[in-house]
C-alpha positions as CSV (number, residue, x, y, z in Angstrom):
1,M,45.9,-70.9,120.2
2,R,45.8,-67.1,121.4
3,I,49.2,-65.9,122.6
4,P,48.5,-64.2,125.8
5,R,49.6,-60.9,126.2
6,L,50.6,-58.6,129.2
7,Y,51.5,-55.3,130.3
8,C,55.2,-54.8,131.4
9,P,56.6,-51.6,131.7
10,E,59.8,-52.6,132.7
11,L,60.3,-54.4,129.1
12,S,63.5,-53.2,127.5
13,E,65.1,-53.6,124.2
14,N,68.4,-53.7,125.5
15,S,68.8,-56.9,126.9
16,E,68.4,-60.6,125.4
17,T,66.6,-61.8,128.6
18,M,64.7,-60.8,131.4
19,P,63.6,-61.8,134.5
20,L,59.9,-61.2,135.0
21,P,58.4,-58.4,137.2
22,E,56.4,-60.3,140.3
23,K,53.0,-59.0,138.9
24,V,53.6,-60.0,135.1
25,H,55.5,-63.9,137.0
26,R,52.4,-64.1,139.0
27,H,49.7,-63.7,135.8
28,A,51.7,-65.9,133.7
29,V,52.8,-69.0,136.1
30,Q,50.2,-68.9,138.6
31,V,47.1,-67.8,137.0
32,L,47.7,-68.6,133.4
33,R,49.7,-71.9,134.6
34,L,52.6,-71.0,131.9
35,K,55.4,-73.2,131.7
36,Q,59.0,-73.3,130.5
37,G,59.0,-73.1,126.9
38,A,55.4,-71.1,126.4
39,E,55.5,-68.1,124.2
40,L,53.7,-65.0,125.3
41,H,53.7,-61.4,123.9
42,L,54.5,-58.3,126.6
43,F,54.2,-54.6,125.7
44,D,55.6,-51.6,127.6
45,G,52.2,-49.7,127.1
46,Q,55.1,-47.1,124.8
47,G,54.4,-48.6,122.0
48,L,57.4,-51.8,122.2
49,K,56.0,-55.5,122.1
50,Y,58.0,-58.2,122.1
51,S,57.1,-62.0,121.7
52,V,59.4,-63.8,124.4
53,V,59.7,-67.3,125.3
54,L,60.0,-68.3,129.3
55,E,63.2,-69.9,130.2
56,E,63.4,-70.5,133.8
57,V,60.2,-70.8,135.5
58,T,59.8,-71.5,139.1
59,K,57.1,-70.7,141.7
60,R,58.7,-67.6,142.9
61,N,60.3,-66.2,139.7
62,S,60.8,-66.5,135.8
63,T,63.0,-65.7,133.5
64,A,61.9,-64.8,129.3
65,K,63.6,-64.6,126.5
66,L,63.2,-62.0,123.9
67,M,62.7,-63.5,120.5
68,N,61.2,-60.9,117.9
69,K,60.5,-57.1,118.6
70,L,57.2,-57.2,117.4
71,K,55.6,-54.4,115.1
72,V,52.2,-52.7,116.0
73,E,49.8,-50.4,113.9
74,N,46.5,-50.4,115.2
75,E,46.3,-47.2,117.0
76,S,43.4,-44.8,115.4
77,S,44.4,-41.3,113.5
78,L,41.6,-39.7,115.7
79,S,43.4,-38.8,118.8
80,I,40.2,-39.0,121.1
81,T,40.2,-37.3,125.0
82,L,37.0,-39.0,127.1
83,L,35.7,-36.8,129.9
84,Q,33.6,-39.3,131.5
85,G,31.6,-38.5,134.2
86,V,31.9,-41.0,137.1
87,S,29.2,-43.7,137.6
88,R,29.2,-46.5,140.4
89,G,30.5,-49.7,140.1
90,E,30.0,-52.1,137.0
91,R,28.9,-49.0,134.7
92,M,32.1,-46.8,135.3
93,D,34.2,-50.1,134.7
94,Y,32.5,-51.2,131.4
95,A,32.3,-47.3,130.2
96,L,36.4,-47.5,130.4
97,Q,36.9,-51.2,129.1
98,K,34.9,-50.1,126.1
99,A,36.6,-46.8,125.6
100,V,40.0,-48.5,125.5
101,E,39.0,-51.2,123.1
102,L,37.6,-48.3,121.0
103,G,40.7,-46.3,120.9
104,V,40.7,-43.5,123.5
105,N,44.0,-41.9,124.1
106,H,43.1,-40.4,127.6
107,I,40.9,-40.5,129.9
108,I,39.7,-38.1,132.7
109,P,36.9,-39.5,135.1
110,V,34.6,-36.0,136.1
111,I,32.9,-35.4,139.4
112,T,29.6,-33.8,138.3
113,Q,26.2,-32.7,140.0
114,R,24.7,-36.2,139.7
115,C,28.2,-38.0,140.7
116,N,26.9,-40.3,143.6
117,V,30.1,-41.6,144.3
118,N,32.2,-41.8,147.8
119,F,36.1,-40.4,147.3
120,S,36.3,-39.4,151.0
121,G,39.7,-40.8,152.8
122,D,41.8,-43.3,150.8
123,R,38.7,-44.0,148.5
124,A,39.5,-42.3,145.3
125,N,43.5,-43.7,145.2
126,K,41.7,-47.1,145.0
127,K,39.1,-46.1,142.7
128,Q,42.2,-44.8,140.9
129,L,44.2,-48.1,141.0
130,H,41.0,-50.0,140.4
131,W,40.1,-48.0,137.0
132,Q,43.7,-47.9,136.2
133,G,43.3,-52.5,136.0
134,V,40.3,-52.1,134.2
135,I,42.5,-50.1,131.6
136,T,45.4,-52.2,131.5
137,S,43.4,-55.4,131.1
138,A,41.2,-54.2,128.2
139,C,44.6,-52.7,126.2
140,E,45.9,-56.5,127.0
141,Q,42.3,-58.2,125.1
142,S,42.0,-55.7,122.9
143,G,45.6,-56.0,121.3
144,R,46.4,-51.8,122.0
145,S,50.2,-51.8,122.7
146,I,49.7,-47.9,123.9
147,L,48.6,-47.9,127.3
148,P,45.5,-44.6,127.2
149,I,46.6,-42.2,130.0
150,L,44.1,-41.9,133.1
151,S,44.3,-38.6,134.6
152,N,43.0,-37.7,138.3
153,V,39.4,-37.4,139.1
154,T,38.9,-33.9,138.6
155,Q,35.6,-31.8,139.0
156,L,33.4,-30.6,136.5
157,E,34.6,-26.6,135.9
158,E,38.4,-27.5,136.3
159,V,38.0,-30.0,133.2
160,I,36.0,-27.5,131.0
161,T,38.3,-24.7,132.1
162,N,41.6,-26.3,131.0
163,C,40.6,-28.6,127.8
164,T,42.5,-26.9,124.7
165,V,41.1,-29.8,122.2
166,E,39.9,-27.8,119.4
167,C,36.9,-29.9,119.0
168,R,35.1,-30.2,121.9
169,L,32.0,-31.9,122.5
170,V,29.1,-32.5,125.0
171,L,26.3,-35.2,124.8
172,D,23.0,-33.4,125.4
173,P,19.7,-35.3,124.6
174,L,18.1,-31.9,123.5
175,A,20.8,-30.8,121.5
176,D,19.5,-29.6,117.5
177,S,22.1,-31.4,115.6
178,G,24.1,-35.2,116.1
179,L,28.2,-36.1,115.7
180,T,27.2,-36.6,111.8
181,A,26.4,-33.1,111.3
182,L,30.2,-32.1,112.1
183,A,33.2,-31.4,109.6
184,K,35.8,-34.0,110.0
185,Q,38.2,-33.8,113.0
186,K,41.5,-35.0,114.1
187,E,40.9,-35.0,117.6
188,V,38.1,-34.6,119.8
189,A,37.2,-34.3,123.3
190,L,33.8,-36.5,124.5
191,L,32.4,-35.1,127.7
192,I,29.6,-37.9,128.9
193,G,27.6,-37.4,131.8
194,P,27.4,-39.6,134.7
195,E,24.0,-41.9,135.9
196,G,21.1,-39.3,135.6
197,G,23.1,-37.6,132.8
198,L,24.4,-33.9,133.1
199,A,22.2,-31.1,134.8
200,E,21.0,-28.4,131.8
201,Q,23.3,-26.0,133.9
202,E,26.1,-28.3,133.6
203,V,25.5,-28.3,129.5
204,Q,25.3,-24.5,129.9
205,Q,28.4,-24.3,131.4
206,A,30.5,-26.8,129.2
207,V,28.5,-24.4,125.9
208,D,30.2,-21.6,127.8
209,M,33.3,-22.6,128.1
210,G,33.5,-23.7,123.9
211,F,32.2,-27.4,124.1
212,Q,29.2,-27.9,121.3
213,A,26.7,-30.0,122.1
214,V,25.2,-32.9,119.9
215,T,22.6,-35.3,120.6
216,M,22.7,-39.0,120.0
217,G,19.2,-39.6,118.7
218,S,15.6,-39.8,119.9
219,R,15.9,-42.0,122.9
220,I,17.7,-41.5,126.3
221,L,20.7,-43.8,126.7
222,R,22.3,-45.0,129.9
223,T,25.9,-43.1,130.5
224,E,28.1,-46.6,129.7
225,T,25.7,-47.1,126.6
226,A,26.4,-43.3,125.6
227,T,30.2,-43.9,125.7
228,V,29.9,-47.1,123.5
229,A,27.5,-45.4,120.7
230,A,29.8,-42.5,120.6
231,L,32.8,-43.2,120.3
232,A,31.6,-45.9,117.7
233,V,30.4,-43.0,115.9
234,V,33.5,-40.9,116.1
235,Q,35.5,-43.8,115.1
236,A,32.9,-44.6,112.6
237,I,32.7,-41.2,110.6
238,W,36.6,-39.8,111.8
239,G,38.4,-42.6,112.9
240,D,39.6,-46.7,111.8
241,I,36.0,-48.3,112.2
242,G,34.7,-49.0,108.9
């Protein structure tokens, strides 16, 4: 039986027991229905991971005993920053979830010309919290113990101006070359458009700021497909897939 993994930023190696934070307790006891004596893995999102056993369990709170510090070495040697054009609903969730599974280190949601998402009022904060939840869940599921950084929603011009990653790429179906034509990299930033893609002038704007346009082949991919395909390719040629 698979041992549940839960994100617990309060985790510390300075004590033998700890009260589970409310969110972790609710997930472990009320959702997963774990009982006294059950084992689970907690990670703090910064690389610390422990096997723990539930010692005391009540309806409102629970206590865990820290058993073994676990060594986790599943982060890719390739550092990936994803500059993801914001799409609506499940498309964005899917892209973020798969990005975490494929080892992305930093995610920046980008507002572009064809972005159709409403960020008025407190919608931006709600979106940010929702996306953080998607990323956390994907981290729990995939076995990663390093939580990718999620930046605030940012305008395209600001993103391409401030990006300092040495290898900066923008997906463009009209580009002359693909990812496999590039030299091996240790870090890469990928700019991927939303539904409908990036406008021609946006691609040119990125190129003018030092991005290199690359194509994913002869077929037009949906935004969420393009994200998964591009990340899989760069991990296969420069990272830890294959």
